[in-house]
C-alpha positions as semicolon CSV with decimal commas, in nm:
position;residue;x (nm);y (nm);z (nm)
1;X;-10,104;6,111;11,481
2;X;-10,039;6,459;11,377
3;X;-9,943;6,702;11,661
4;X;-10,194;6,933;11,558
5;X;-10,477;6,701;11,555
6;X;-10,350;6,564;11,880
7;X;-10,390;6,889;12,031
8;X;-10,756;6,888;11,931
9;X;-10,812;6,580;12,134
10;X;-10,617;6,717;12,423
11;X;-10,805;7,012;12,439
12;X;-11,090;6,866;12,316
13;X;-11,020;7,092;12,589
14;X;-10,929;7,208;12,515
15;X;-10,687;7,113;12,312
16;X;-10,618;7,171;11,940
17;X;-10,455;7,242;11,623
18;X;-10,590;7,113;11,262
19;X;-10,410;6,933;11,014
20;X;-10,381;6,581;10,847
21;X;-10,325;6,281;11,047
22;X;-10,056;6,035;11,080
23;X;-10,090;5,671;11,164
24;X;-9,949;5,515;11,459
25;X;-9,965;5,205;11,667
26;X;-10,196;5,240;11,985
27;X;-10,420;5,041;12,220
28;X;-10,784;5,123;12,227
29;X;-10,764;5,124;12,605
30;X;-10,576;5,346;12,862
31;X;-10,413;5,210;13,161
32;X;-10,443;5,383;13,487
33;X;-10,222;5,690;13,552
34;X;-10,078;5,534;13,890
35;X;-10,205;5,251;14,123
36;X;-10,560;5,117;14,079
37;X;-10,855;5,314;14,215
38;X;-10,922;5,237;14,561
39;X;-11,230;5,345;14,772
40;X;-11,241;5,729;14,888
41;X;-11,404;5,699;15,233
42;X;-11,419;6,066;15,280
43;X;-11,647;6,109;14,993
44;X;-11,929;5,873;15,051
45;X;-12,095;5,705;14,753
46;X;-11,870;5,851;14,494
47;X;-11,829;5,619;14,185
48;X;-11,495;5,493;14,160
49;X;-11,272;5,521;13,842
50;X;-11,275;5,219;13,636
51;X;-10,939;5,010;13,625
52;X;-10,939;5,059;13,224
53;X;-11,096;5,362;13,048
54;X;-11,278;5,256;12,721
55;X;-11,440;5,447;12,439
56;X;-11,764;5,274;12,574
57;X;-11,727;5,428;12,901
58;X;-11,663;5,755;12,785
59;X;-11,979;5,747;12,545
60;X;-12,185;5,588;12,827
61;X;-12,115;5,919;13,042
62;X;-12,209;6,143;12,778
63;X;-12,539;5,960;12,720
64;X;-12,639;6,037;13,093
65;X;-12,831;6,368;13,152
66;X;-12,657;6,658;13,328
67;X;-12,651;6,655;13,713
68;X;-12,471;6,929;13,869
69;X;-12,567;6,844;14,222
70;X;-12,317;6,732;14,509
71;X;-12,034;6,768;14,251
72;X;-11,682;6,674;14,401
73;X;-11,491;6,997;14,534
74;X;-11,273;7,007;14,258
75;X;-11,513;7,073;14,012
76;X;-11,761;7,268;14,233
77;X;-11,623;7,624;14,194
78;X;-11,807;7,668;13,865
79;X;-11,504;7,747;13,694
80;X;-11,649;7,615;13,374
81;X;-12,004;7,580;13,373
82;X;-12,240;7,350;13,185
83;X;-12,395;7,473;12,852
84;X;-12,275;7,556;12,492
85;X;-11,919;7,701;12,439
86;X;-11,791;7,878;12,164
87;X;-11,398;7,839;12,103
88;X;-11,147;8,060;11,895
89;X;-10,842;7,887;11,836
90;X;-10,537;8,052;11,654
91;X;-10,296;7,761;11,552
92;X;-9,943;7,771;11,400
93;X;-9,593;7,572;11,400
94;X;-9,482;7,768;11,694
95;X;-9,544;8,078;11,919
96;X;-9,611;8,377;11,719
97;X;-9,665;8,213;11,390
98;X;-10,047;8,182;11,315
99;X;-10,132;7,962;11,023
100;X;-10,536;7,967;11,086
101;X;-10,787;8,056;11,323
102;X;-11,065;7,803;11,383
103;X;-11,384;7,820;11,519
104;X;-11,518;7,520;11,753
105;X;-11,830;7,450;11,961
106;X;-11,800;7,260;12,283
107;X;-12,104;7,112;12,465
108;X;-12,042;7,067;12,849
109;X;-12,218;6,890;13,121
110;X;-12,157;6,724;13,460
111;X;-12,236;6,338;13,533
112;X;-12,226;6,111;13,837
113;X;-12,103;6,380;14,097
114;X;-11,732;6,348;13,959
115;X;-11,735;6,363;13,588
116;X;-11,704;6,684;13,345
117;X;-11,811;6,537;13,003
118;X;-11,809;6,737;12,660
119;X;-11,868;6,689;12,311
120;X;-11,621;6,885;12,085
121;X;-11,732;6,974;11,733
122;X;-11,487;7,146;11,473
123;X;-11,637;7,116;11,130
124;X;-11,694;6,751;11,054
125;X;-11,431;6,655;11,343
126;X;-11,615;6,520;11,632
127;X;-11,472;6,397;11,975
128;X;-11,580;6,319;12,333
129;X;-11,410;6,386;12,656
130;X;-11,407;6,305;13,018
131;X;-11,229;6,454;13,278
132;X;-11,230;6,386;13,669
133;X;-11,024;6,423;13,992
134;X;-10,817;6,115;14,073
135;X;-10,766;6,105;14,446
136;X;-10,515;5,816;14,437
137;X;-10,277;6,015;14,236
138;X;-10,387;6,370;14,372
139;X;-10,423;6,482;13,988
140;X;-10,687;6,579;13,750
141;X;-10,713;6,321;13,457
142;X;-10,882;6,346;13,107
143;X;-10,948;6,104;12,821
144;X;-11,048;6,185;12,480
145;X;-11,198;5,975;12,199
146;X;-11,298;6,029;11,821
147;X;-11,498;5,840;11,573
148;X;-11,200;5,872;11,357
149;X;-10,980;5,653;11,544
150;X;-11,000;5,402;11,814
151;X;-10,719;5,500;12,056
152;X;-10,799;5,705;12,363
153;X;-10,574;6,004;12,464
154;X;-10,497;6,083;12,823
155;X;-10,373;6,372;13,007
156;X;-10,269;6,441;13,360
157;X;-10,338;6,773;13,525
158;X;-10,179;6,954;13,830
159;X;-10,378;7,280;13,986
160;X;-10,089;7,513;14,026
161;X;-10,344;7,789;14,140
162;X;-10,710;7,829;14,199
163;X;-10,720;7,967;13,831
164;X;-10,434;7,754;13,666
165;X;-10,414;7,384;13,575
166;X;-10,104;7,242;13,385
167;X;-10,165;6,944;13,174
168;X;-9,939;6,662;13,018
169;X;-10,006;6,375;12,786
170;X;-9,921;6,068;12,925
171;X;-9,992;5,760;12,703
172;X;-9,805;5,866;12,365
173;X;-9,699;5,569;12,168
174;X;-9,418;5,804;11,997
175;X;-9,162;5,867;12,290
176;X;-9,025;6,169;12,086
177;X;-9,344;6,325;12,093
178;X;-9,467;6,547;12,393
179;X;-9,773;6,777;12,459
180;X;-9,858;7,009;12,730
181;X;-10,118;7,273;12,801
182;X;-10,224;7,549;13,024
183;X;-10,588;7,611;13,137
184;X;-10,656;7,952;13,276
185;X;-11,000;8,058;13,411
186;X;-11,051;8,426;13,380
187;X;-11,404;8,467;13,487
188;X;-11,570;8,435;13,844
189;X;-11,899;8,340;13,686
190;X;-11,749;8,015;13,492
191;X;-11,806;8,180;13,145
192;X;-11,472;8,218;13,031
193;X;-11,137;8,047;13,013
194;X;-10,825;8,021;12,788
195;X;-10,594;7,737;12,679
196;X;-10,235;7,749;12,542
197;X;-10,124;7,388;12,410
198;X;-9,811;7,298;12,228
199;X;-9,644;6,985;12,091
200;X;-9,283;6,903;12,068
201;X;-9,078;6,639;11,895
202;X;-8,719;6,579;12,017
203;X;-8,745;6,905;12,196
204;X;-8,839;7,122;11,904
205;X;-9,196;7,288;11,893
206;X;-9,401;7,169;11,610
207;X;-9,749;7,284;11,700
208;X;-9,866;7,563;11,909
209;X;-10,220;7,691;11,962
210;X;-10,403;7,958;12,195
211;X;-10,763;7,910;12,230
212;X;-11,050;8,130;12,403
213;X;-11,329;7,961;12,533
214;X;-11,638;8,160;12,580
215;X;-11,967;8,046;12,744
216;X;-12,254;8,080;12,482
217;X;-12,594;7,932;12,582
218;X;-12,767;7,702;12,822
219;X;-12,745;7,344;12,825
220;X;-13,026;7,222;12,575
221;X;-13,309;7,025;12,750
222;X;-13,203;6,703;12,570
223;X;-12,900;6,683;12,796
224;X;-13,103;6,780;13,122
225;X;-13,340;6,498;13,109
226;X;-13,357;6,126;12,964
């Protein structure tokens, strides 16, 4: 897969560079990041993570209505609120070399107390992403899928401070390709955050993007009720 398009899936959170795609072998599922998910007794009734994340699981979550009540603490600070977001991305082969500027749209909602689910639109490109907090591995995790290919991209995130999360891709079939991102929340009302992403091959930067996410409007009613 092209490093630029890969960043779209990763960012599809945010996550994001344009370009043609390369074919590569990949599975249609992604294995757990660490050990199998076990019960989390300190959070009564919280849905457990599936042992395997599939495209069907992601799309089933997306089909559910938004419910922002009783959200897990890791998502409860409203650093990214539900609704329609506008995204401006500056992209190039490396930092300081901008090839193009792309406008995208993200629709974000919360589901089942623990999942942030969004749809990413960039022209004709469409993908869906699910993120949550994994209490077993003490990390954020997110999975992205698209109608353009069957594989699922996975990222693992660590919160370095209240306003900063560092992400790394964990399931590339190409061992020479690596991707990472920084998500920085810059407003107290959950209406703005920035993302910096890059991909490297054999240690050399091959794709770089800076993206600004700005809340645009309330979540449409179709996503708030069945």
